[in-house]
Legacy VTK file of the C-alpha trace (Angstrom):
# vtk DataFile Version 3.0
C-alpha trace
ASCII
DATASET POLYDATA
POINTS 529 float
0.000 0.000 0.000
1.303 3.460 -0.911
2.431 5.557 2.038
2.426 8.853 0.164
0.425 11.598 1.907
-3.085 12.171 0.648
-6.014 14.508 1.183
-6.469 13.541 4.822
-2.864 14.388 5.657
-2.802 17.759 3.905
-6.276 18.882 5.007
-5.680 17.973 8.650
-2.260 19.589 8.653
-3.621 22.789 7.100
-6.449 23.083 9.652
-4.155 22.514 12.614
-1.479 24.890 11.371
-4.188 27.526 10.884
-5.195 26.962 14.518
-1.584 27.329 15.634
-1.137 30.488 13.569
-4.277 32.091 14.972
-3.258 31.255 18.519
0.211 32.722 18.081
-0.861 35.824 16.159
-3.922 36.771 18.240
-3.714 34.977 21.614
-6.179 37.205 23.492
-8.979 37.261 20.865
-8.363 33.568 20.337
-8.927 32.852 24.035
-12.012 35.116 24.106
-13.692 33.437 21.112
-12.882 30.013 22.517
-14.563 30.941 25.803
-17.677 32.118 23.951
-17.816 28.921 21.930
-17.436 26.894 25.111
-20.288 28.742 26.810
-22.565 28.157 23.819
-21.712 24.461 23.613
-22.150 23.651 27.295
-25.313 25.764 27.600
-27.128 24.145 24.697
-25.548 20.692 24.437
-24.143 19.902 27.867
-26.923 17.383 28.436
-25.904 15.516 25.287
-22.417 14.780 26.620
-23.998 13.119 29.664
-26.515 11.012 27.745
-24.078 9.909 25.053
-21.295 8.861 27.432
-23.717 6.892 29.596
-25.149 5.324 26.457
-21.718 4.207 25.298
-21.162 2.407 28.599
-24.449 0.529 28.280
-23.669 -0.255 24.633
-20.259 -1.774 25.442
-21.608 -3.899 28.265
-24.535 -5.040 26.143
-22.296 -6.110 23.257
-19.741 -7.809 25.506
-22.219 -9.971 27.416
-24.442 -10.790 24.464
-23.922 -13.511 21.877
-21.468 -11.173 20.133
-19.018 -11.417 23.022
-17.378 -14.611 21.765
-16.464 -13.083 18.383
-12.696 -12.802 18.069
-10.978 -9.640 16.827
-9.049 -11.632 14.264
-9.309 -15.056 12.711
-11.119 -17.732 14.685
-8.650 -19.347 17.069
-5.994 -16.643 16.591
-3.777 -15.997 19.628
-3.396 -12.466 21.077
-0.395 -10.510 19.826
0.710 -9.341 23.293
0.582 -10.979 26.702
-2.288 -9.951 28.961
-0.163 -7.920 31.401
1.766 -6.155 28.624
-1.534 -5.428 26.873
-3.001 -3.875 30.023
0.158 -1.864 30.640
0.051 -0.353 27.156
-3.657 0.466 27.519
-3.179 2.114 30.890
-0.075 4.095 29.927
-1.492 5.400 26.671
-4.942 5.970 28.133
-4.889 7.909 31.364
-1.448 7.798 32.953
-0.784 11.540 32.820
-4.304 12.367 33.961
-4.118 10.102 36.998
-0.848 11.629 38.151
-2.137 15.165 37.576
-5.565 14.731 39.192
-4.836 11.953 41.725
-4.532 14.486 44.555
-5.825 17.632 42.874
-9.364 16.422 42.149
-10.244 14.976 45.578
-8.825 18.061 47.287
-10.698 20.393 44.914
-13.986 18.648 45.701
-13.117 18.648 49.395
-12.699 22.423 49.384
-15.684 23.066 47.082
-18.029 20.052 47.231
-19.916 19.063 44.076
-23.197 20.888 43.490
-23.042 22.489 46.919
-24.178 19.210 48.481
-21.976 19.567 51.584
-20.015 22.158 53.486
-16.426 22.510 52.300
-13.645 21.169 54.506
-15.829 18.650 56.352
-15.880 14.826 56.531
-19.011 14.832 54.349
-17.141 16.847 51.730
-14.226 14.389 51.866
-16.579 11.461 51.256
-18.168 13.212 48.283
-14.712 14.070 46.957
-13.703 10.415 46.731
-17.076 9.385 45.311
-16.927 11.848 42.425
-13.246 11.207 41.761
-13.992 7.522 41.218
-16.970 8.451 39.053
-14.948 10.720 36.763
-12.224 8.089 36.331
-14.522 5.092 36.268
-16.400 3.078 33.675
-17.859 5.995 31.710
-14.479 7.400 30.757
-13.132 4.119 29.434
-16.340 3.300 27.562
-15.525 6.147 25.156
-12.240 4.462 24.288
-13.812 1.023 24.040
-16.403 2.076 21.437
-13.798 3.375 18.999
-11.280 0.648 19.772
-13.824 -2.113 19.276
-15.069 -0.680 15.973
-11.543 -0.279 14.570
-10.251 -3.646 15.812
-13.310 -5.419 14.398
-12.972 -4.070 10.860
-9.155 -4.217 10.894
-8.586 -7.718 12.193
-11.901 -9.464 11.568
-12.419 -8.199 8.020
-8.818 -7.287 7.108
-9.554 -3.661 6.248
-7.412 -0.574 6.756
-7.055 0.733 10.325
-9.039 3.923 9.662
-11.995 5.436 11.490
-13.845 5.674 8.184
-13.637 1.903 7.623
-15.998 1.402 10.550
-18.705 3.003 8.393
-18.227 0.895 5.246
-21.082 -1.407 6.148
-23.367 1.643 6.460
-22.358 4.024 3.662
-20.554 1.636 1.335
-17.846 2.811 -1.037
-18.393 6.446 -0.065
-15.812 5.849 2.673
-13.227 5.886 -0.132
-14.286 9.376 -1.201
-15.127 12.736 0.315
-17.254 11.338 3.149
-14.526 8.982 4.323
-11.851 11.680 4.051
-14.002 14.012 6.145
-14.435 11.370 8.843
-10.689 10.743 9.025
-9.846 14.461 9.090
-12.236 14.916 12.002
-10.563 12.017 13.807
-7.099 13.503 13.254
-8.069 16.974 14.489
-9.880 15.588 17.546
-6.916 13.369 18.363
-4.388 16.193 18.153
-6.446 18.403 20.469
-7.035 15.590 22.948
-3.382 14.618 23.114
-2.277 18.253 23.205
-4.451 18.672 26.294
-2.661 15.777 27.960
0.733 17.103 26.930
-0.186 20.440 28.471
-1.337 18.827 31.728
1.838 16.781 31.904
4.042 19.814 31.303
2.224 21.814 33.992
2.667 18.913 36.423
6.378 18.604 35.596
6.760 22.340 36.191
5.140 21.960 39.624
7.459 19.075 40.412
10.522 21.077 39.476
9.294 23.863 41.750
9.031 21.339 44.595
12.456 19.729 44.140
14.472 22.709 42.870
14.436 26.480 42.552
12.645 26.455 39.188
9.947 29.099 38.789
6.364 28.262 37.799
5.121 29.944 34.615
4.418 29.749 30.912
8.028 30.323 29.875
9.233 27.419 31.977
6.427 25.202 30.700
7.297 25.930 27.080
10.919 25.030 27.772
9.824 21.770 29.423
7.555 21.036 26.462
10.485 21.526 24.108
12.713 19.177 26.088
10.078 16.449 26.367
9.226 16.758 22.685
12.806 15.990 21.662
12.715 12.740 23.637
9.371 11.486 22.396
10.129 12.442 18.795
13.259 10.314 18.968
11.244 7.474 20.503
8.642 7.799 17.728
11.295 6.768 15.204
11.534 3.329 16.832
9.107 0.456 16.082
5.977 0.147 18.205
7.348 -2.874 20.060
10.392 -0.950 21.327
9.235 2.662 21.095
6.066 2.252 23.158
6.024 -1.227 24.634
9.169 -0.951 26.735
8.457 2.593 27.854
4.948 1.573 28.909
6.369 -1.411 30.804
8.744 0.955 32.611
5.766 3.223 33.356
3.795 0.436 34.965
6.731 -0.792 37.051
7.551 2.711 38.278
3.900 3.598 38.912
3.410 0.303 40.762
6.422 0.896 42.992
5.241 4.424 43.790
1.705 3.228 44.491
2.873 0.463 46.831
5.199 2.814 48.694
2.572 5.519 49.264
-0.009 2.882 50.214
2.150 1.448 53.009
4.050 4.607 53.992
0.823 6.594 54.138
-2.314 6.024 56.239
-2.955 2.478 55.028
-6.026 1.753 57.150
-7.617 5.052 56.156
-6.870 4.381 52.467
-8.558 0.962 52.495
-11.576 2.255 54.417
-11.934 5.297 52.164
-11.657 3.125 49.049
-14.305 0.708 50.294
-16.689 3.548 51.119
-16.043 5.302 47.804
-16.739 2.141 45.800
-20.018 1.672 47.633
-20.995 5.315 47.138
-20.058 5.132 43.480
-22.237 2.141 42.668
-25.089 3.406 44.839
-25.208 6.797 43.104
-23.814 6.165 39.615
-27.126 6.740 37.824
-27.791 10.027 39.566
-24.243 11.270 38.981
-24.387 10.253 35.322
-27.366 12.430 34.409
-27.310 15.347 36.848
-27.332 18.985 35.721
-28.085 22.288 37.453
-31.002 24.002 35.687
-32.440 25.314 38.971
-29.340 26.966 40.383
-27.248 27.956 37.362
-24.161 26.396 38.958
-21.439 25.548 36.405
-19.881 22.705 38.399
-21.062 20.000 35.972
-19.572 21.883 33.035
-16.254 22.430 34.804
-15.865 18.842 35.921
-18.101 16.076 34.528
-18.626 17.510 31.045
-14.936 18.417 30.824
-13.941 14.856 31.685
-16.402 13.282 29.263
-15.325 15.685 26.509
-11.670 15.014 27.224
-12.310 11.293 26.936
-14.268 11.777 23.708
-11.497 13.870 22.167
-9.020 11.159 23.183
-11.252 8.388 21.850
-9.924 8.247 18.257
-6.341 8.131 19.526
-6.680 5.790 22.500
-9.327 3.681 20.782
-7.233 3.209 17.649
-4.112 2.488 19.672
-5.939 -0.079 21.794
-7.301 -1.622 18.601
-3.764 -1.803 17.205
-2.563 -3.890 20.180
-5.690 -6.034 20.652
-5.482 -8.475 17.782
-6.640 -11.920 18.826
-8.810 -10.815 21.766
-12.496 -11.681 21.913
-15.012 -8.852 22.125
-15.883 -9.827 25.693
-12.223 -9.951 26.697
-11.622 -6.617 24.981
-14.452 -4.818 26.779
-13.652 -6.291 30.185
-9.969 -5.496 29.738
-10.471 -1.955 28.456
-13.311 -0.888 30.754
-12.860 -3.066 33.821
-9.184 -3.503 34.638
-8.033 0.126 34.240
-10.894 1.242 36.488
-9.637 -1.036 39.254
-6.194 0.535 38.964
-7.682 4.044 38.866
-9.718 3.318 42.000
-6.652 2.101 43.866
-4.645 5.115 42.664
-7.194 7.711 43.791
-7.802 5.948 47.073
-4.058 5.883 47.780
-3.037 9.368 46.695
-6.293 11.260 47.150
-7.105 9.353 50.331
-3.689 10.133 51.809
-4.118 13.820 51.041
-7.550 13.874 52.665
-6.222 12.099 55.751
-3.392 14.584 56.224
-5.834 17.450 55.698
-8.521 16.134 58.040
-6.450 14.718 60.890
-3.020 16.327 60.777
-3.867 19.864 59.700
-1.673 19.719 56.578
-1.888 22.434 53.950
-2.483 20.198 50.928
-5.817 21.880 50.249
-4.246 25.315 50.270
-1.557 24.126 47.862
-4.247 22.926 45.447
-6.153 26.182 45.837
-2.999 28.139 44.984
-1.977 25.933 42.044
-3.898 22.801 41.066
-0.859 20.821 39.951
1.023 21.443 43.219
-1.193 19.191 45.350
0.602 15.951 44.526
3.997 17.227 45.623
2.511 18.874 48.722
1.145 15.478 49.761
4.380 13.632 48.965
6.308 16.095 51.129
4.481 14.631 54.149
5.839 11.126 53.533
9.293 9.741 54.390
11.873 10.147 51.631
9.927 12.992 50.064
12.978 14.313 48.180
13.441 11.055 46.338
9.693 10.646 45.847
9.520 13.995 44.082
12.255 12.982 41.647
10.612 9.590 41.086
7.265 11.220 40.298
8.926 13.622 37.868
10.427 10.673 36.001
7.055 8.894 36.027
5.187 11.910 34.635
7.796 12.380 31.935
7.528 8.733 30.884
3.728 8.938 30.802
3.889 12.054 28.624
6.387 10.394 26.281
4.242 7.247 26.040
1.048 9.175 25.287
2.673 11.416 22.686
4.588 8.537 21.105
1.456 6.398 20.877
-0.402 9.311 19.312
2.234 9.729 16.607
1.636 6.123 15.561
-2.139 6.549 15.479
-2.021 9.858 13.600
0.410 8.292 11.157
-2.040 5.434 10.618
-4.935 7.830 10.031
-3.014 9.835 7.440
-1.186 6.928 5.733
-4.251 4.972 4.605
-4.410 2.868 7.755
-1.049 1.097 7.588
-0.091 -0.558 10.875
3.452 0.834 10.734
3.284 4.405 9.396
6.421 5.957 7.877
8.829 7.807 10.119
8.361 11.170 8.433
4.642 10.976 9.180
5.199 10.182 12.859
7.698 13.011 13.265
5.374 15.459 11.499
2.442 14.703 13.761
4.645 14.724 16.831
5.739 18.253 15.949
2.130 19.335 15.340
1.072 18.033 18.764
3.846 20.073 20.374
2.831 23.225 18.497
-0.836 22.882 19.483
0.059 22.198 23.132
2.321 25.248 23.121
-0.462 27.470 21.738
-2.864 26.245 24.425
-0.344 26.948 27.176
0.150 30.450 25.759
-3.603 31.029 25.529
-4.497 30.375 29.141
-2.908 27.239 30.535
-5.262 24.803 32.244
-8.396 26.782 31.316
-7.495 26.763 27.626
-6.759 23.028 27.765
-10.193 22.328 29.238
-11.933 24.608 26.743
-10.431 23.074 23.630
-11.133 19.533 24.887
-14.856 20.212 25.179
-15.082 22.008 21.836
-13.024 19.477 19.889
-14.971 16.550 21.314
-18.429 17.659 20.195
-18.306 16.792 16.462
-16.503 13.522 17.094
-19.079 12.597 19.742
-21.798 12.814 17.084
-19.668 10.718 14.755
-19.216 8.086 17.455
-22.977 7.632 17.712
-23.077 6.563 14.077
-19.958 4.481 14.590
-21.616 2.489 17.376
-24.695 1.969 15.198
-22.521 0.815 12.290
-20.633 -1.625 14.529
-23.882 -3.092 15.833
-25.132 -3.532 12.283
-21.911 -5.310 11.285
-22.140 -7.632 14.284
-25.757 -8.448 13.460
-24.825 -9.212 9.847
-22.037 -11.532 10.982
-24.346 -13.269 13.422
-26.890 -13.832 10.642
-24.164 -15.235 8.398
-23.028 -17.555 11.197
-26.615 -18.681 11.794
-27.112 -19.208 8.047
-23.890 -21.196 7.821
-24.907 -23.320 10.810
-28.349 -23.893 9.278
-26.782 -25.018 5.999
-24.427 -27.330 7.881
-27.317 -28.791 9.852
-29.290 -29.312 6.661
-26.354 -31.037 4.993
-25.818 -33.218 8.031
-29.506 -34.083 8.128
-29.420 -35.048 4.449
-26.388 -37.227 5.065
-28.140 -38.921 7.981
-31.324 -39.356 5.962
-29.374 -40.892 3.098
-27.522 -43.147 5.505
-30.775 -44.266 7.156
-32.359 -44.763 3.739
-29.441 -46.900 2.607
-29.531 -48.831 5.869
-33.265 -49.459 5.495
-32.707 -50.591 1.918
-30.085 -53.081 3.072
-32.410 -54.409 5.761
-35.260 -54.792 3.281
-32.978 -56.602 0.891
-31.845 -58.988 3.638
-35.458 -59.654 4.628
-36.392 -60.398 1.040
-33.579 -62.915 0.768
-34.760 -64.644 3.887
LINES 1 530
529 0 1 2 3 4 5 6 7 8 9 10 11 12 13 14 15 16 17 18 19 20 21 22 23 24 25 26 27 28 29 30 31 32 33 34 35 36 37 38 39 40 41 42 43 44 45 46 47 48 49 50 51 52 53 54 55 56 57 58 59 60 61 62 63 64 65 66 67 68 69 70 71 72 73 74 75 76 77 78 79 80 81 82 83 84 85 86 87 88 89 90 91 92 93 94 95 96 97 98 99 100 101 102 103 104 105 106 107 108 109 110 111 112 113 114 115 116 117 118 119 120 121 122 123 124 125 126 127 128 129 130 131 132 133 134 135 136 137 138 139 140 141 142 143 144 145 146 147 148 149 150 151 152 153 154 155 156 157 158 159 160 161 162 163 164 165 166 167 168 169 170 171 172 173 174 175 176 177 178 179 180 181 182 183 184 185 186 187 188 189 190 191 192 193 194 195 196 197 198 199 200 201 202 203 204 205 206 207 208 209 210 211 212 213 214 215 216 217 218 219 220 221 222 223 224 225 226 227 228 229 230 231 232 233 234 235 236 237 238 239 240 241 242 243 244 245 246 247 248 249 250 251 252 253 254 255 256 257 258 259 260 261 262 263 264 265 266 267 268 269 270 271 272 273 274 275 276 277 278 279 280 281 282 283 284 285 286 287 288 289 290 291 292 293 294 295 296 297 298 299 300 301 302 303 304 305 306 307 308 309 310 311 312 313 314 315 316 317 318 319 320 321 322 323 324 325 326 327 328 329 330 331 332 333 334 335 336 337 338 339 340 341 342 343 344 345 346 347 348 349 350 351 352 353 354 355 356 357 358 359 360 361 362 363 364 365 366 367 368 369 370 371 372 373 374 375 376 377 378 379 380 381 382 383 384 385 386 387 388 389 390 391 392 393 394 395 396 397 398 399 400 401 402 403 404 405 406 407 408 409 410 411 412 413 414 415 416 417 418 419 420 421 422 423 424 425 426 427 428 429 430 431 432 433 434 435 436 437 438 439 440 441 442 443 444 445 446 447 448 449 450 451 452 453 454 455 456 457 458 459 460 461 462 463 464 465 466 467 468 469 470 471 472 473 474 475 476 477 478 479 480 481 482 483 484 485 486 487 488 489 490 491 492 493 494 495 496 497 498 499 500 501 502 503 504 505 506 507 508 509 510 511 512 513 514 515 516 517 518 519 520 521 522 523 524 525 526 527 528
């Protein structure tokens, strides 16, 4: 297959470079127009984010535990390409590693200071309980369902039907050969743009967190200039890594991520308030399952509070904007898995790890705040990304912990960006599994430019704004993608049933012929007697 750039590559690149140019040339008007667009979107369509994300979760569970669950993403009997633990490590590292490190302390402490929807008084035990409940909700099953929908659709058409690894190929069963023309190009361009914005948001969060870590362990200042310098340094590393094959460029870095994250998690769990962590986690899990329906579809039409927009809708939009990237990457590494195994692995296992992470880091921060009068909450109020290092400073060996966390964040950022270069290369190189190096380097550079513009345009606020805006059109596209996947699964099931019916009919004919021949022999023997 030709790897020369086509319409998708040039159109996507032109749109993103226009975005970068506008952000650099007119940063203040750019930020103002983005804020207006965000207000319009959340005011008129905020409810849609909630319904769609909840619907995707129900869709994934329904498909996985139906008769479709045994269908293999590949040839019947094909073995998985990667081991189960390596597969999970790559999913977790590419999916939400940076976000967990950034928000692991910051989100629970933010909710503790300003409880969701004004449902408790800030700084109280009730607020702490709500903080853990909503943290688990935002990093729970809903978030990963977005990734599973795209990943399942791409893996199904790529490995079950041997088609190109493109978002548009998921629609071939619905719109036919139009996926090879303008309609398909438009779908793939939308996927590329959404992916770049989603990954740029994560790059920005990771850079902000690294800046906070450098402030904690050295005399580095906190500001946009420092963050741009950090972004430049990290970009050099991940661009070099992007030149390596997937097996060495992402696999080994993700394995190192999981080992380092596991060591840090175990240390904080046992060096921190272990009994409080386990009790808080147990309570949060119970609260989560008891209130998941209400949390999934709550808005504030009677009070005008913007909490849902700032938190839940932002998270769902962030996940949706990440969906083409993470979903396609998960599809790329999931050959040989059954649909049921895929859904359970993508939605279930990472949520268990996220729950343990938030209970350990967020629970420790809440304990120190509630019972030891620590100033973790004030650190988060002053600068969101500083909460993690404020909490770590209360543990033994805090100097080394800070350095370890900096390394972990950097590896997560490199893994996410490196994985994205592969996916963007696939999207713009006609779906090849190993895109050319020039394509990976190009999209790596574009991600850095977009992240830099967002940092210049308002930091964390700009990152949140662009996530919500970029996610909206792709969210609509994902609705049709889920419908197309369901139609393809139904068609395959009918073909399987038809094949089984034909086999049964053939077998019945064979048995009838055998019985007829046997009866004829018996009749002949009787006549001889």
